[in-house]
Phi, psi and omega in degrees: 000331183297315178300322179296317180297320180294320179295319179297319179296317180297319179298319179297321179295319181293326184274343187304312181300317180297320180297321180295322180294319182286342187296306183188129177280152178273128178292150174274336181216135169256116182251107180257116182253130176239123176255107185301122176074020178281090178303148191300335182273346189293321179300317178288327182299322184249013185304324185296341180255007178271155174280195184268335192257003180252250179303319184292334173300321179280315184295322184270323186254354181255177174269110187255113175271109190269003184223057183258129181224139170291154181245027171236163190266325185269084188279073178250173189300305184294327182296313179291318179297317179295324177295318177298321182287321188259342185071027186215156177278173181301328179302336181258311185272350173088353184270085190276346182181168174298329177226152167209161180272122179265111184293333180287327179263349181055047177200163173283135181243154176270143194305322183244013178294146180208109183291352179279352184227168179222161172293147177283331183264130177289144179077012183262006179281192183279126173270106185299335184281339183237353184286119179270346178276097187296335181295328180298330186289345181284339185291140172260109183091169183257005181292138180224140177199168178271016188301330183284348177279122190277346183234167181285164179249169178297324176298318177302314184292327177293316179298317182291324186295330185246032172056037177077003179276346169268148179243150178235129178229150180220134183229137177201158170290322180269141179298319183290335175288330180275311186296318183298314182275343173290329177069195184281328188252358178264187178239132185240139176227141177218163184269128175262118180292326181288326180268348185053048185199162172276138185229168173209177181247168180282009165292326186264322184219154171280331176207158180300138169301150184299326182292333176292315178298323179294319178296314180297326183287340184282351174065050184302324185285346182298335181296342181266353183299127180073002181265178180226151170281110181252160175296140181281335184231165172303137190301328184292348180276354184271144172301321181258042182300328181275000180284144181206222183278091179249152191292338182279351173281162184251132174254100180261124176054041178062030177283348175083154178261004177209162181291146358276159181249111185279134177281333186082178180285161183299334180270005177292137185307323184257017186304304182289332175297316180291328174299324181291337182270020187211174177300341180302324180302318180286326178296323177297313181296316182296320179296319178293321179299321177297324177294324176299313181302314183288311186292325182262004179051046181294141179078010183254357183265190181276350184231155184296137170259164183231132176226123174256131176234116181250117180265125189257347189299322181302319179297311181295318180297316180293322176303321184277323190236345182090157181288337179259071182211158178291334177294314179297321180294312182293323178302317180287328174298318179286326175296324177304317179291324178295318177297317179301317179296319179295317180296323177296321179293318178296318180297322181289322186267324184241322185100124180295332177287349176254007186238128172268114182258133176232129176235134175205193179221161181275340179186172175264216182194144176270155172289155180289135178308319179299323178292314180297316182293327178294336178274357179113000177286162182223354186260344180286137183194164171269149181253127177269124184298337179296341178301329181294328180277334186264005191258358182096007180298313184286334174296321179295320179292319179296316183294319185277320189239351183071027181251150180257199183295341179288001174292339178261123176277318186197143166248110175243095187318125011259015187259138171255122181256129182260161179273091185297319182298316179297314181300313183288330179292337178268005176081019182256160176272132177300320180299321180294318179293319175306313184296315181295316180293319181298316181293325178292321178297325182291348176275354182276132178297126181107346177257124181282311178198160177232126189244126185273150177298325180298317179293325178294309185295329181265003178065037186259015182267149175295153183279080177238162180299313182299315180298323180291321179294321178294321177298318179294341179270351190273124172243130188298336182263317189268331183285158182275185181281330183222130176261123183261122177254117178278162177300157174304138179065022174236130181197161177283132180237007182250114182240100180052041177093344176270115179262130180245172185273315185230139181223124176273179176128005184261171173271004182286158192301327181294336179267335181270348189273121180218161173279151168228119183224132171246135181210178183083182176056029179072013178298137179267142186292139172197156176251131181241124188258353179292153182286130175231180178227148177300342174300341182285344186294309183299311178295331178292318175299316179301313181295321179299320181274351183061048178234176181294142175289154170307145195302326183256008188305132177245354184285167177260158175281129179281108191295331180296333182280322188256355181293000000 
């Protein structure tokens, strides 16, 4: 038997190199695409109007996980982007919301603001007079960095694994979409509406790379001056062909509630804002992403490079018109063409067979109450925050504890933050006050439940899906005292006077549902229906590359991708 064993061992040694080669090729580029607010059903819903080389390239030739849901409750932009980057929920990576109340600073803070840094480009900060993203207005200063993210990202791990010879870049219309996926060791760029240019902070560079200045100087957005967002196809080909000027849509700055939507001249105060509310926003991002690939020679080295591209237009369009609208449909048709153009560029420069492509979204989106009600529904509605003051909540606090409205320090949706110092100075338990306020909130029409931090920390919640998602969202320092869960299809739509049509951010299935697709690298197409989570993306990329997982990753490796 010994000679046979020796021969078998020798044969194994001779075959080992060939087997390793056949096992799996190393990608030259990892391209991670995030489509902001792309609810999981939308790619299939509008598939019939897509071309062959964009979404359908992924849907038909990639591994499409059709039942992917986030496992955290506050389905906002930074929360989903950070989850995609880290493979972990907010309880681990710390990104509990677009905003949270910082007790040390006694103010609401913006998720990626950082006073230690500044934008490199002058005039690239937030223009308060035209900024429709109300979360941006909370930031003090224009400095941005990933410092608030508590764990490493997939981009970080790629850079570390190859001794810095791999590069990581991240591009987005939104700063939080770029910074989160750029991570600590990558480079992040985002579009500034006020500067009409791509910007970054001195966290990443001492000065702009010359190619960035060249892109900004070419005036890419000028092509939209005086133009209109028109339908890409004959109207009768649309699922929502009969959709038009309905009252629940939003007309911002005369952009209109039905086609065509005029951008106005380039010197119009809201010109770049209106570009963000249309497919133009994604076209701008894609063009800049191609410049990153070319200028930085991505995918041309001996080790894998990483590029994240986050498209934001779908989110803005849905906020204004809802996911069940001809605007949302046409926007995705045009994004399909933008993706096809980007994929062709990648194929030309790197090769799609050398590129691992991942597509997902940071969250889903609810239908507009007006749309649901027009179909015969009766439970969908907007929630007015004033209801909390008019409902007897403070009467209950006054009666039980002798405390007034100053018991609340801040409401930063969905968290209610209490005045701990005041409560304790009166000899009361914070946990007791949390409980009384939570029970009073649950009596308000439109609120499903109110969950206290004390019950979360002590593990006193019933074993339900909603309770688990709220627990996964809880960070002991950044989260509030009470998490407010609104009824399905009920949400706040008024942000500092700007009323929008659709608002995500709930733990309900329409907000947690997103696509997860892996493609490229010769992957063969298949549809997988078992439930997975976007937290699985980062560890799957790590396993594919045979590198360390992001430090806080809780996701599983998707076996269909790495088998």
